[in-house]
C-alpha positions as CSV (number, residue, x, y, z in Angstrom):
1,M,1.6,10.8,-26.1
2,P,4.8,10.0,-24.0
3,V,6.9,12.9,-23.0
4,F,10.0,10.9,-23.7
5,Q,9.3,9.3,-27.1
6,S,10.1,5.6,-27.6
7,R,12.1,5.1,-30.8
8,P,10.1,3.9,-33.7
9,L,9.3,0.2,-33.1
10,P,9.6,-2.5,-35.8
11,K,6.4,-3.4,-37.6
12,G,4.4,-5.7,-35.6
13,L,5.7,-4.3,-32.1
14,E,3.8,-1.1,-32.2
15,T,1.5,-2.0,-29.1
16,L,4.6,-2.6,-26.8
17,T,4.6,1.1,-25.9
18,E,0.9,0.9,-24.8
19,L,1.5,-2.2,-22.8
20,A,4.7,-0.8,-21.2
21,L,2.8,2.4,-20.0
22,D,-0.1,0.5,-18.7
23,L,0.6,-0.7,-15.1
24,R,-1.7,-3.5,-15.6
25,W,1.4,-5.6,-15.9
26,T,1.9,-5.2,-12.2
27,W,-0.9,-7.8,-11.7
28,S,-1.0,-9.7,-14.8
29,H,1.2,-12.7,-14.3
30,G,0.8,-13.6,-18.1
31,A,2.7,-10.5,-19.0
32,D,5.8,-11.4,-17.2
33,A,6.9,-13.8,-19.9
34,L,6.8,-11.1,-22.6
35,W,9.1,-8.7,-20.6
36,Q,11.4,-11.6,-19.8
37,M,11.8,-12.3,-23.4
38,L,12.7,-8.7,-24.0
39,D,15.4,-8.6,-21.3
40,K,15.4,-11.4,-18.6
41,D,18.2,-10.0,-16.4
42,G,16.7,-6.3,-16.8
43,W,13.1,-7.5,-16.0
44,E,14.5,-9.2,-12.7
45,R,16.5,-6.0,-11.7
46,T,13.9,-3.3,-12.6
47,Q,10.4,-4.8,-12.9
48,N,10.0,-1.8,-15.2
49,P,8.9,-2.7,-19.0
50,W,9.2,1.1,-19.9
51,T,12.8,1.2,-19.0
52,L,13.4,-2.1,-20.8
53,L,11.8,-0.9,-24.0
54,Q,13.9,2.3,-24.0
55,D,17.1,0.5,-23.2
56,A,16.7,-2.3,-25.9
57,S,18.8,-2.0,-29.1
58,H,17.4,-1.8,-32.5
59,Q,18.9,-5.1,-33.2
60,R,17.3,-6.7,-30.2
61,L,13.9,-5.2,-31.1
62,Q,14.1,-6.5,-34.8
63,Q,15.2,-10.0,-33.4
64,L,11.8,-9.9,-31.5
65,A,9.9,-8.7,-34.4
66,D,11.1,-11.8,-36.3
67,D,10.3,-14.1,-33.3
68,A,6.9,-15.7,-34.0
69,R,6.6,-16.8,-30.2
70,F,7.2,-13.2,-29.1
71,C,4.8,-11.7,-31.6
72,Q,2.1,-14.2,-30.7
73,E,2.5,-13.5,-27.0
74,L,2.4,-9.7,-27.7
75,E,-0.8,-10.1,-29.8
76,R,-2.5,-12.1,-27.1
77,L,-1.6,-9.6,-24.4
78,S,-2.8,-6.6,-26.6
79,E,-6.1,-8.4,-27.3
80,E,-6.4,-9.2,-23.5
81,R,-5.8,-5.4,-22.7
82,A,-8.4,-4.4,-25.3
83,A,-10.9,-6.7,-23.8
84,H,-10.2,-5.4,-20.3
85,Q,-10.6,-1.8,-21.5
86,G,-13.9,-2.8,-23.2
87,D,-15.5,-5.0,-20.5
88,R,-18.1,-3.4,-18.4
89,G,-17.0,-5.2,-15.3
90,W,-19.1,-5.6,-12.0
91,Y,-20.0,-1.8,-11.9
92,G,-21.2,-1.8,-15.5
93,E,-23.5,-4.8,-14.9
94,V,-24.9,-3.7,-11.6
95,Q,-24.9,0.0,-11.8
96,A,-25.3,0.7,-15.5
97,Q,-28.7,2.3,-15.0
98,L,-27.3,5.0,-12.7
99,D,-25.7,8.1,-14.1
100,I,-23.7,9.0,-11.0
101,G,-20.4,10.4,-12.0
102,R,-16.9,9.4,-10.8
103,V,-14.9,8.9,-7.5
104,A,-11.8,11.1,-7.0
105,Y,-9.5,9.1,-4.8
106,F,-6.8,11.3,-3.1
107,S,-3.8,9.8,-1.5
108,M,-0.4,11.0,-0.4
109,E,1.1,7.9,-1.7
110,F,0.4,5.1,-4.2
111,G,2.2,1.7,-4.2
112,L,1.5,0.3,-7.6
113,G,4.9,-1.4,-8.3
114,E,8.7,-1.1,-8.0
115,A,8.8,0.8,-11.2
116,L,6.9,3.8,-9.7
117,P,8.5,4.3,-6.2
118,I,6.2,7.0,-4.8
119,Y,5.1,4.9,-1.7
120,A,6.4,4.4,1.8
121,G,4.3,1.6,3.2
122,G,0.9,0.2,4.0
123,L,-1.1,3.3,3.2
124,G,0.4,3.6,-0.3
125,I,0.1,-0.1,-1.0
126,L,-3.5,-0.1,-0.1
127,A,-4.1,2.8,-2.4
128,G,-2.4,1.0,-5.1
129,D,-4.5,-2.0,-4.7
130,Y,-7.5,0.2,-4.6
131,L,-6.9,1.6,-8.0
132,K,-6.1,-1.9,-9.4
133,T,-9.4,-3.4,-8.1
134,A,-11.4,-0.3,-9.3
135,S,-10.0,-1.2,-12.7
136,D,-10.9,-4.8,-12.4
137,L,-14.5,-3.9,-11.3
138,G,-15.0,-1.1,-13.8
139,L,-15.6,1.4,-11.0
140,P,-15.3,5.0,-12.4
141,V,-12.4,6.1,-10.3
142,T,-9.8,8.9,-10.8
143,G,-6.7,8.9,-8.6
144,V,-5.0,12.0,-7.4
145,G,-1.5,12.1,-5.9
146,L,2.0,13.6,-6.0
147,L,5.0,12.7,-8.2
148,Y,8.2,12.7,-5.9
149,Q,11.5,13.3,-7.2
150,Q,13.1,11.1,-4.5
151,G,10.1,9.6,-2.9
152,Y,10.6,7.6,0.3
153,F,14.2,6.7,1.4
154,R,16.0,3.5,0.4
155,Q,17.6,1.7,3.3
156,M,21.2,0.5,3.8
157,L,22.8,-0.9,7.0
158,D,26.3,-0.2,7.9
159,S,28.8,-2.5,9.6
160,D,27.3,-1.8,13.1
161,G,23.7,-2.4,11.9
162,R,22.9,1.3,11.8
163,Q,20.2,2.3,9.3
164,L,21.5,4.7,6.5
165,A,18.8,6.7,4.4
166,I,19.5,7.0,0.7
167,Y,17.5,9.1,-1.7
168,P,18.0,8.1,-5.3
169,Y,16.3,10.4,-7.8
170,N,13.2,9.3,-9.7
171,E,14.2,10.1,-13.3
172,P,10.9,10.7,-14.9
173,S,11.9,9.4,-18.3
174,T,12.4,6.0,-16.8
175,L,9.0,5.9,-15.0
176,P,5.8,4.5,-16.6
177,I,4.2,7.8,-16.8
178,Q,3.4,10.5,-19.4
179,P,2.6,14.1,-19.2
180,L,-1.1,15.1,-19.3
181,R,-1.6,17.4,-22.2
182,T,-4.3,19.9,-23.1
183,A,-6.2,19.6,-26.4
184,S,-3.7,21.9,-28.0
185,G,-0.9,19.7,-27.0
186,E,0.5,21.8,-24.1
187,W,1.6,20.2,-20.9
188,L,-1.2,20.8,-18.4
189,H,0.0,23.0,-15.6
190,V,-2.1,23.8,-12.4
191,P,-1.4,27.1,-10.8
192,L,-1.3,27.7,-7.0
193,N,-0.6,31.2,-5.5
194,L,2.1,31.4,-2.9
195,P,3.6,34.5,-1.3
196,G,5.1,36.6,-3.9
197,R,4.9,34.0,-6.7
198,R,2.8,31.5,-8.5
199,L,3.5,27.8,-8.2
200,M,3.1,26.0,-11.5
201,L,2.4,22.2,-11.0
202,R,2.7,20.0,-14.1
203,V,0.5,17.0,-14.3
204,W,1.5,13.4,-15.1
205,Q,-0.8,10.6,-16.0
206,V,-0.4,7.0,-15.0
207,N,-2.5,4.3,-16.6
208,V,-3.7,1.7,-14.2
209,G,-5.7,-0.5,-16.4
210,R,-9.0,1.4,-16.9
211,V,-8.2,3.8,-14.1
212,R,-6.3,7.0,-14.5
213,L,-4.1,8.3,-11.8
214,Y,-2.8,12.0,-12.0
215,L,0.1,13.1,-10.2
216,L,1.1,16.8,-9.5
217,D,4.8,17.7,-9.6
218,S,6.4,21.0,-8.6
219,N,9.8,20.1,-10.2
220,D,9.3,22.4,-13.1
221,S,11.7,25.0,-14.5
222,L,8.9,27.6,-14.3
223,N,9.3,27.4,-10.5
224,S,12.1,28.7,-8.2
225,P,14.6,26.1,-7.1
226,R,13.1,26.1,-3.6
227,D,9.6,25.5,-4.9
228,R,10.7,22.8,-7.3
229,G,11.6,20.9,-4.1
230,I,8.1,21.0,-2.7
231,T,7.3,17.4,-4.1
232,N,10.8,16.1,-3.5
233,K,10.5,13.7,-0.5
234,L,7.5,11.7,0.6
235,Y,6.8,12.4,4.4
236,D,9.6,14.9,4.6
237,S,10.3,15.8,8.4
238,R,10.0,19.6,7.7
239,K,6.7,20.6,8.9
240,E,6.3,23.6,6.5
241,L,7.1,21.5,3.5
242,R,4.5,18.8,4.6
243,F,1.9,21.7,4.7
244,L,2.8,22.8,1.3
245,Q,2.6,19.3,-0.1
246,E,-0.9,19.0,1.4
247,L,-2.0,22.3,-0.1
248,V,-0.7,20.9,-3.4
249,L,-2.6,17.7,-3.0
250,G,-5.9,19.1,-1.8
251,I,-6.3,22.5,-3.5
252,G,-4.1,21.7,-6.6
253,G,-5.8,18.2,-6.7
254,W,-9.3,19.8,-7.1
255,R,-8.1,22.4,-9.5
256,L,-6.7,19.5,-11.7
257,L,-10.0,17.7,-11.7
258,E,-11.8,20.8,-12.8
259,A,-9.1,21.5,-15.5
260,I,-9.8,18.1,-17.0
261,D,-13.6,18.4,-16.7
262,A,-13.8,15.5,-14.5
263,D,-17.4,14.6,-13.5
264,I,-16.8,14.0,-9.8
265,S,-19.6,13.0,-7.5
266,V,-17.6,11.6,-4.6
267,C,-14.2,12.7,-3.2
268,H,-12.5,9.9,-1.2
269,L,-9.7,11.0,1.2
270,N,-7.4,8.1,2.0
271,E,-6.2,9.7,5.3
272,G,-6.4,13.5,6.2
273,H,-3.5,14.7,4.1
274,A,-5.8,15.8,1.3
275,A,-8.3,17.6,3.5
276,F,-7.8,21.0,1.9
277,V,-9.8,19.6,-1.1
278,I,-12.9,20.0,1.1
279,L,-12.3,23.8,1.2
280,E,-11.6,24.2,-2.5
281,R,-14.5,21.9,-3.6
282,A,-16.8,24.0,-1.4
283,R,-15.5,27.4,-2.6
284,R,-15.9,26.4,-6.2
285,F,-19.5,25.2,-5.7
286,M,-20.2,28.4,-3.9
287,E,-19.1,30.5,-6.8
288,Q,-20.9,28.2,-9.3
289,S,-24.2,28.0,-7.4
290,G,-24.4,31.4,-5.6
291,L,-24.8,29.9,-2.2
292,S,-23.1,31.1,0.9
293,F,-19.9,29.3,1.8
294,Q,-21.5,27.5,4.8
295,E,-24.3,26.3,2.4
296,A,-21.7,25.1,-0.1
297,L,-19.7,23.4,2.5
298,W,-22.7,21.5,3.7
299,A,-23.9,20.7,0.1
300,T,-20.4,19.4,-0.8
301,R,-19.9,17.6,2.3
302,A,-22.6,15.2,1.0
303,G,-20.2,13.9,-1.5
304,N,-17.0,13.6,0.6
305,V,-15.7,10.2,2.3
306,F,-12.9,10.2,4.8
307,T,-11.0,7.0,5.6
308,T,-8.9,7.2,8.8
309,H,-6.0,4.9,9.2
310,T,-4.8,6.4,12.5
311,P,-5.4,4.8,15.9
312,V,-3.8,7.5,18.0
313,A,-4.1,11.3,18.1
314,A,-0.5,11.6,17.8
315,G,-0.6,10.3,14.3
316,F,-2.8,13.2,13.1
317,D,-1.2,15.9,10.8
318,V,-1.2,19.1,12.9
319,F,0.1,22.5,11.7
320,P,0.7,25.9,13.4
321,P,-2.0,28.4,12.6
322,Q,0.8,30.7,11.5
323,F,1.2,28.7,8.3
324,I,-2.4,29.6,7.3
325,D,-1.5,33.3,7.9
326,K,1.9,32.9,6.2
327,Y,0.6,31.4,2.9
328,F,-1.6,34.4,2.7
329,P,-2.2,34.4,-1.1
330,V,-3.8,31.0,-1.0
331,F,-6.1,31.6,1.9
332,H,-6.6,35.4,1.3
333,D,-8.1,34.5,-2.0
334,F,-10.2,31.8,-0.3
335,L,-11.3,34.1,2.5
336,S,-12.1,37.0,0.4
337,R,-14.2,34.9,-1.9
338,T,-16.1,33.0,0.9
339,G,-16.4,35.9,3.4
340,L,-15.0,33.8,6.2
341,S,-12.7,35.3,8.8
342,L,-9.3,33.7,9.3
343,Q,-10.5,32.4,12.8
344,Q,-13.6,30.8,11.1
345,L,-11.4,29.0,8.8
346,L,-9.1,27.8,11.5
347,A,-12.0,26.6,13.6
348,L,-12.8,24.0,10.9
349,G,-9.5,22.2,12.0
350,R,-9.7,22.7,15.7
351,K,-11.2,20.5,18.4
352,N,-12.2,23.6,20.3
353,P,-13.3,26.2,17.6
354,D,-13.1,29.0,20.2
355,D,-9.5,28.3,21.2
356,T,-7.4,30.7,18.9
357,T,-4.1,29.1,20.1
358,E,-5.0,25.6,19.0
359,A,-3.1,24.1,16.1
360,F,-4.9,23.3,12.8
361,N,-5.7,19.5,12.6
362,M,-6.2,18.1,9.2
363,T,-8.1,15.1,10.6
364,Y,-10.6,17.4,12.2
365,L,-11.1,19.3,9.0
366,A,-11.7,15.9,7.3
367,M,-14.2,14.8,9.9
368,R,-16.1,18.0,9.7
369,G,-16.0,18.2,5.8
370,C,-16.9,14.7,5.0
371,A,-20.4,12.9,5.3
372,R,-19.0,9.5,5.8
373,C,-16.0,8.5,7.9
374,N,-14.7,5.0,8.3
375,G,-12.1,3.1,10.1
376,V,-10.2,0.2,8.5
377,S,-11.2,-2.7,10.7
378,R,-14.0,-3.3,13.2
379,L,-11.8,-2.7,16.1
380,H,-10.3,0.4,14.7
381,G,-13.9,1.7,14.1
382,E,-14.5,1.3,17.9
383,V,-11.1,3.0,18.7
384,S,-11.9,5.8,16.2
385,R,-15.2,6.6,17.7
386,Q,-13.6,7.0,21.0
387,L,-10.8,9.1,19.5
388,F,-13.2,11.5,17.7
389,S,-15.8,11.6,20.6
390,D,-14.4,15.1,21.7
391,L,-15.9,16.5,18.3
392,Y,-19.3,15.3,19.4
393,P,-19.8,16.3,22.9
394,R,-22.9,14.9,24.6
395,W,-23.0,12.1,22.0
396,P,-22.9,8.5,23.2
397,V,-19.5,7.2,22.0
398,A,-21.2,4.3,20.2
399,E,-23.1,6.9,18.1
400,V,-20.0,9.0,17.0
401,P,-20.4,8.8,13.2
402,V,-17.5,6.5,12.3
403,T,-18.3,3.3,10.7
404,H,-15.7,0.7,9.5
405,I,-14.8,-1.2,6.3
406,T,-11.9,-3.6,6.9
407,N,-9.0,-3.5,4.5
408,G,-8.3,-6.1,1.9
409,V,-5.6,-6.9,-0.7
410,H,-5.7,-7.0,-4.5
411,V,-5.1,-10.8,-4.9
412,P,-3.6,-11.0,-8.4
413,S,-0.8,-8.5,-7.2
414,W,0.2,-10.7,-4.3
415,D,-0.5,-14.4,-5.1
416,S,2.6,-16.4,-6.2
417,P,2.9,-17.8,-9.7
418,W,2.5,-21.2,-8.0
419,A,-0.6,-20.1,-6.1
420,D,-2.1,-18.4,-9.2
421,R,-1.7,-21.7,-11.1
422,L,-3.2,-23.8,-8.4
423,W,-6.3,-21.5,-7.9
424,T,-6.8,-21.2,-11.6
425,E,-6.9,-25.0,-11.9
426,A,-9.3,-25.2,-8.9
427,C,-11.4,-22.1,-9.2
428,G,-11.0,-20.7,-12.8
429,K,-9.1,-17.8,-14.1
430,Q,-11.7,-15.1,-13.2
431,R,-12.2,-16.4,-9.7
432,W,-11.5,-13.0,-8.1
433,L,-13.7,-11.0,-10.4
434,G,-16.9,-13.1,-10.1
435,N,-18.7,-14.4,-7.1
436,T,-16.1,-15.2,-4.4
437,E,-18.6,-16.5,-2.0
438,D,-18.3,-20.2,-3.5
439,L,-14.6,-20.3,-3.7
440,H,-14.4,-22.1,-0.4
441,K,-15.8,-25.3,-1.9
442,S,-13.1,-25.5,-4.5
443,I,-10.4,-24.8,-2.0
444,Q,-11.7,-27.4,0.4
445,S,-11.5,-30.1,-2.3
446,L,-7.8,-29.6,-3.1
447,E,-5.6,-32.7,-2.4
448,D,-3.2,-32.3,0.5
449,D,-0.3,-33.4,-1.5
450,T,-1.1,-30.6,-4.0
451,L,-1.1,-28.1,-1.4
452,W,2.0,-29.2,0.2
453,K,3.9,-29.0,-3.1
454,L,2.6,-25.4,-3.5
455,R,4.1,-24.5,0.0
456,A,7.4,-26.1,-0.9
457,S,7.7,-24.5,-4.1
458,E,7.0,-21.0,-2.7
459,R,9.4,-21.6,0.3
460,Q,12.2,-22.7,-2.3
461,D,11.6,-19.5,-4.3
462,L,11.8,-17.3,-1.2
463,I,15.0,-18.9,0.0
464,H,16.6,-18.6,-3.4
465,Y,15.7,-14.9,-3.5
466,T,16.8,-14.3,0.0
467,R,20.2,-15.8,-0.7
468,K,20.8,-13.7,-3.7
469,R,19.6,-10.5,-2.0
470,L,21.7,-11.1,1.1
471,A,24.8,-11.7,-1.1
472,L,24.3,-8.3,-2.7
473,Q,23.6,-6.8,0.6
474,L,26.8,-8.1,2.1
475,G,28.8,-7.2,-0.9
476,Q,27.6,-3.7,-0.8
477,A,28.4,-3.5,2.9
478,G,32.1,-4.4,2.3
479,A,31.9,-7.9,3.6
480,S,34.7,-10.3,2.8
481,P,34.3,-12.6,-0.2
482,E,34.0,-15.5,2.2
483,Q,31.1,-13.9,4.0
484,V,29.4,-13.1,0.6
485,E,29.8,-16.6,-0.5
486,S,28.3,-18.0,2.7
487,A,25.0,-16.1,1.9
488,Q,24.4,-18.8,-0.8
489,Q,24.1,-21.4,2.1
490,V,21.8,-19.6,4.6
491,L,18.4,-21.1,5.4
492,D,17.1,-24.5,4.9
493,P,14.5,-25.1,2.2
494,N,12.6,-27.7,4.3
495,A,12.6,-25.9,7.7
496,L,9.7,-24.1,9.2
497,T,10.1,-20.5,8.0
498,L,8.7,-17.5,9.8
499,G,8.4,-14.0,8.2
500,F,8.3,-10.7,10.0
501,A,8.4,-7.4,8.0
502,R,7.0,-4.1,8.6
503,R,7.9,-0.5,9.7
504,F,10.1,-0.5,12.7
505,A,8.1,1.6,15.1
506,T,7.9,1.1,18.9
507,Y,4.1,0.5,18.9
508,K,4.6,-2.4,16.4
509,R,7.0,-4.1,18.9
510,P,9.3,-5.6,16.3
511,N,11.5,-6.9,19.0
512,L,9.0,-8.8,21.2
513,L,10.5,-12.0,19.7
514,L,13.8,-10.9,21.4
515,H,12.2,-10.8,24.8
516,D,13.9,-14.1,25.9
517,R,16.9,-14.6,23.7
518,Q,18.0,-17.8,25.1
519,R,14.6,-19.4,24.5
520,L,14.5,-18.0,21.1
521,T,18.0,-19.3,20.3
522,R,17.0,-22.7,21.6
523,L,14.1,-22.8,19.3
524,L,16.0,-21.7,16.2
525,T,18.9,-24.1,16.6
526,N,17.1,-27.2,17.5
527,S,18.5,-29.5,14.9
528,A,15.5,-32.1,15.0
529,R,12.9,-29.4,14.5
530,P,14.8,-26.3,13.0
531,V,13.0,-23.0,12.7
532,Q,14.2,-20.1,10.7
533,L,13.3,-16.4,10.5
534,I,13.4,-13.7,7.7
535,I,13.0,-10.2,8.9
536,A,12.9,-6.8,7.1
537,G,11.7,-3.4,7.9
538,K,12.6,0.4,7.9
539,A,12.4,3.1,10.5
540,H,11.6,6.6,9.7
541,P,14.9,8.7,9.4
542,N,13.8,10.7,12.4
543,D,12.7,7.7,14.6
544,T,15.9,7.1,16.6
545,E,14.2,4.4,18.8
546,G,12.9,2.5,15.7
547,Q,16.5,2.5,14.3
548,R,17.9,1.3,17.6
549,L,15.4,-1.7,17.4
550,I,16.8,-2.5,13.9
551,A,20.4,-2.4,15.2
552,E,19.3,-4.7,18.0
553,W,18.0,-7.4,15.6
554,V,21.1,-7.0,13.3
555,G,23.3,-7.6,16.4
556,F,21.3,-10.7,17.2
557,V,21.5,-12.1,13.6
558,R,25.2,-11.6,13.6
559,Q,25.8,-14.1,16.5
560,S,27.8,-17.1,15.3
561,N,25.4,-19.6,16.7
562,I,22.4,-17.8,15.1
563,R,24.0,-17.0,11.6
564,G,22.2,-19.0,8.9
565,H,19.0,-19.5,11.0
566,V,17.9,-15.7,10.9
567,V,18.4,-13.2,8.1
568,F,17.7,-9.4,8.2
569,L,17.2,-8.1,4.6
570,E,17.7,-4.4,4.2
571,D,15.6,-2.0,2.1
572,Y,12.0,-3.5,2.6
573,D,10.1,-2.7,-0.6
574,M,7.2,-4.2,-2.6
575,N,9.4,-6.8,-4.3
576,L,10.9,-8.1,-1.1
577,G,7.4,-7.9,0.6
578,R,6.0,-10.0,-2.3
579,Y,8.6,-12.8,-2.0
580,L,8.0,-12.8,1.9
581,V,4.3,-13.1,1.9
582,Q,4.4,-15.7,-0.9
583,G,7.1,-18.0,0.7
584,V,6.9,-18.0,4.5
585,D,5.1,-20.8,6.4
586,V,4.1,-18.5,9.2
587,W,3.5,-14.7,9.2
588,L,4.2,-13.1,12.5
589,N,2.8,-9.8,13.6
590,T,3.2,-8.3,17.2
591,P,1.6,-4.8,17.4
592,R,0.7,-3.3,20.7
593,R,-3.1,-3.7,20.7
594,P,-5.2,-1.6,19.7
595,N,-2.6,0.4,17.6
596,E,-2.7,-1.7,14.5
597,A,-5.5,-0.1,12.6
598,S,-5.8,-3.0,10.1
599,G,-2.6,-4.5,8.5
600,T,-2.7,-6.3,5.3
601,S,0.6,-8.3,5.1
602,G,-1.0,-11.2,6.8
603,Q,-4.0,-11.3,4.4
604,K,-1.4,-11.5,1.5
605,A,0.4,-14.3,3.3
606,A,-2.8,-16.1,3.8
607,L,-3.6,-16.2,0.1
608,N,-0.5,-18.1,-0.6
609,G,-1.0,-20.8,2.0
610,A,0.8,-19.2,4.9
611,L,-0.7,-19.3,8.4
612,N,-1.0,-16.1,10.5
613,F,0.4,-15.9,14.1
614,S,-0.6,-12.4,15.4
615,I,-2.0,-10.3,18.2
616,L,-5.7,-10.1,18.1
617,D,-5.7,-6.5,16.6
618,G,-6.7,-4.9,13.3
619,W,-8.0,-7.4,10.6
620,W,-6.7,-10.5,12.5
621,R,-9.3,-10.0,15.3
622,E,-12.1,-10.5,12.7
623,G,-10.1,-13.3,10.6
624,F,-9.0,-15.5,13.4
625,N,-11.4,-18.5,14.1
626,G,-9.2,-20.7,16.1
627,K,-8.5,-23.1,13.3
628,N,-7.0,-21.0,10.5
629,G,-3.8,-19.8,12.4
630,W,-2.8,-18.7,15.9
631,A,-3.4,-15.8,18.3
632,I,-0.8,-14.2,20.5
633,G,-2.3,-13.2,24.0
634,T,-5.8,-12.5,24.5
635,D,-8.5,-10.3,23.2
636,D,-7.8,-7.4,25.5
637,S,-5.4,-4.8,26.3
638,H,-3.6,-3.8,29.5
639,P,-2.5,-0.2,30.4
640,D,0.7,-1.4,31.8
641,F,2.9,-1.8,28.8
642,K,5.7,-3.9,30.4
643,F,3.1,-6.2,31.9
644,Q,1.4,-6.6,28.4
645,D,4.8,-7.1,26.7
646,D,5.7,-9.9,29.3
647,M,2.4,-11.7,28.9
648,D,2.4,-11.5,25.0
649,A,6.0,-12.6,24.8
650,E,5.1,-15.7,26.9
651,S,2.2,-16.5,24.7
652,L,4.3,-16.1,21.7
653,Y,7.0,-18.5,22.8
654,D,4.6,-21.0,24.4
655,T,2.4,-21.2,21.2
656,L,5.5,-21.4,18.9
657,E,7.1,-24.2,21.1
658,N,4.1,-26.2,22.1
659,E,1.8,-25.9,19.1
660,I,3.2,-24.3,15.9
661,I,6.5,-26.2,15.6
662,P,5.1,-29.8,16.6
663,L,2.3,-29.3,14.1
664,Y,4.6,-28.5,11.3
665,Y,6.9,-31.4,11.9
666,D,4.3,-34.0,12.8
667,R,4.2,-36.0,9.5
668,S,2.1,-38.8,8.2
669,S,3.4,-41.9,6.4
670,G,3.5,-39.8,3.2
671,N,5.7,-37.2,4.9
672,L,2.8,-34.9,4.9
673,P,1.7,-32.6,7.9
674,I,-1.8,-33.5,7.7
675,E,-3.0,-31.1,10.5
676,W,-1.0,-28.2,9.2
677,I,-2.5,-28.6,5.7
678,A,-5.9,-28.7,7.3
679,R,-5.2,-25.3,8.9
680,M,-3.9,-24.1,5.4
681,K,-7.2,-25.0,3.8
682,D,-9.3,-23.4,6.5
683,S,-7.0,-20.2,6.3
684,I,-7.3,-19.9,2.5
685,R,-11.1,-20.8,2.6
686,T,-12.1,-18.3,5.4
687,L,-9.6,-15.5,4.7
688,G,-9.0,-15.2,1.0
689,P,-12.5,-14.1,-0.4
690,E,-13.4,-12.2,2.9
691,F,-10.1,-9.9,2.9
692,S,-9.8,-9.5,-0.7
693,M,-9.8,-5.9,-2.1
694,R,-12.7,-6.8,-4.3
695,R,-14.7,-7.2,-1.2
696,M,-13.5,-3.9,0.2
697,V,-13.9,-1.8,-2.9
698,K,-17.5,-3.3,-3.3
699,S,-18.2,-2.4,0.4
700,Y,-17.2,1.2,-0.3
701,A,-19.3,1.3,-3.5
702,N,-22.5,-0.3,-1.9
703,D,-22.3,1.3,1.5
704,L,-21.0,4.7,1.0
705,Y,-20.4,5.7,-2.7
706,F,-23.9,4.9,-4.3
707,E,-25.7,6.6,-1.5
708,L,-23.7,9.8,-1.8
709,M,-23.6,9.8,-5.5
710,D,-27.4,9.4,-5.6
711,R,-27.7,12.5,-3.4
712,N,-25.4,14.5,-5.6
713,K,-27.0,13.8,-9.1
């Protein structure tokens, strides 16, 4: 039952509460119309049915109860939800004969939708897409994460283009979540001993179709004011607070699973943040089985999977050994029960177990405590084997036990309404739930005119959204009424539109396009073949260099001869990202190879008919075939960063000027860019099925989970 009860609903609307609290509406396009009928403006602003339902007046609800069209739509969606809940899915059909338990999926962040802002970027978006796809496939997955009071920061830009970090409060009553209650009706709390006190973690439940996500929350009146702030911000810069969050996620997460009697066969760690679950799972198995801790660790290791997303050692979470000593109650209890010494425990998280001064590395703990480890693209698998080779002395690098499963995207969450309609007509409504291998035939048969109308409609939607968002942005920044009004005229609905949006970090080289400003300006302002660019991205509040790169772009955008051709939209979030990947003609990505572990934004853009123009890194190194987009640079890296930047910038400008722009504006007698559309078809055909989250989750299940589950039966 919801903690914040919805008012009694009029007869016939009772199932609205269930629908509003099931995040399946984040990927069910058919549900949008229902929430728009409830409150069109509110839906556009919040994308949160639970808030709309609570804010609606009695009069409005009664009007809807008397509206035959609304009631028919509600009945249809309720029946559809019931069918989804009852359907066995792919897993039920393929693996019904196996009694293999559940997968517990641990992640520091989950990007499920704007209504639940507990994500920062790609890691969280991937985790959210994973849960949605597990629901679609019927895979028995339970998610474990944290509920943040403020989450990740919201971005504003001041008049000088400097980034300001804003932390609005996530009021739980407005979030589509509910407390997890015991059989007696009490709110479930998970205890964790800290120095001189006991931390009580309340548990929230999130319904993601058939999957349940549980979120641990320290913001409870049972805790001290300081401890209530443990789950305050995502990726807090304070090291000790991060350490406590990871204790909560790993140790608290396993205790939560035991408290609800979850039959967990496999623990999947989405990055190393949750690695403490390895210790707690082994300790509990030791107590239950009578084995030694080392035996229990080895036994439970067989049921743990670790996915690393980090291509450089600097990205690992590393903590001073003093933290282990300071939070003595947690680890004293652990050590006293396992018989380990403190140094033996610390050795599990060290490259050199005998070095008593070395810091504690969560990634090393994850590597030692998991039977399977994977990178998130083929190249990242190679990079990771080299990165972890020190843990396996005398092993050939090629045999370091790290495989790869390339990331994918949950298609229904990212395809535009236009694309959804087109693919439904061409390939059927259940196209991403069935056999995707045959989709390319239907895509290849699409008419050129139909595809180009799709592209034009998506671009028009993006420009309309960009103008509205830019006007709001300028108004909030104190711009003049004339400047705000001018936002309604930026960009050309027919011009070649490039998109670039991501975290502003130096290795992502967000300013590579500014390498030769005069040449870029000439390309952007060519009246015969205009090019326009929409940019978005945040830098971590402590990343001063990343913030400088943002200010550099904002300064360029504000030049009088550029204004109207380039837009920088602040506060990059899922909603903005969705419009961008759906509406641009070309998706640009410029990381310093091989530092892009995978990337998924380009995969989303490809679903909607955009073409990728990227460094051959991460997923694009596998996806590019010479006909479905363009590559920047070559398939190699250079140790001299300046030389590499110069070469890649030259390749970027040359390809843009001599291939991409001419191809877009080369029109047939019917005003169609025939060769461009051919590339669109090849892109959708080759990239859509291969880089879907459905393929990714099935790979995890077939290649990792089922083998480990069978061992642990």
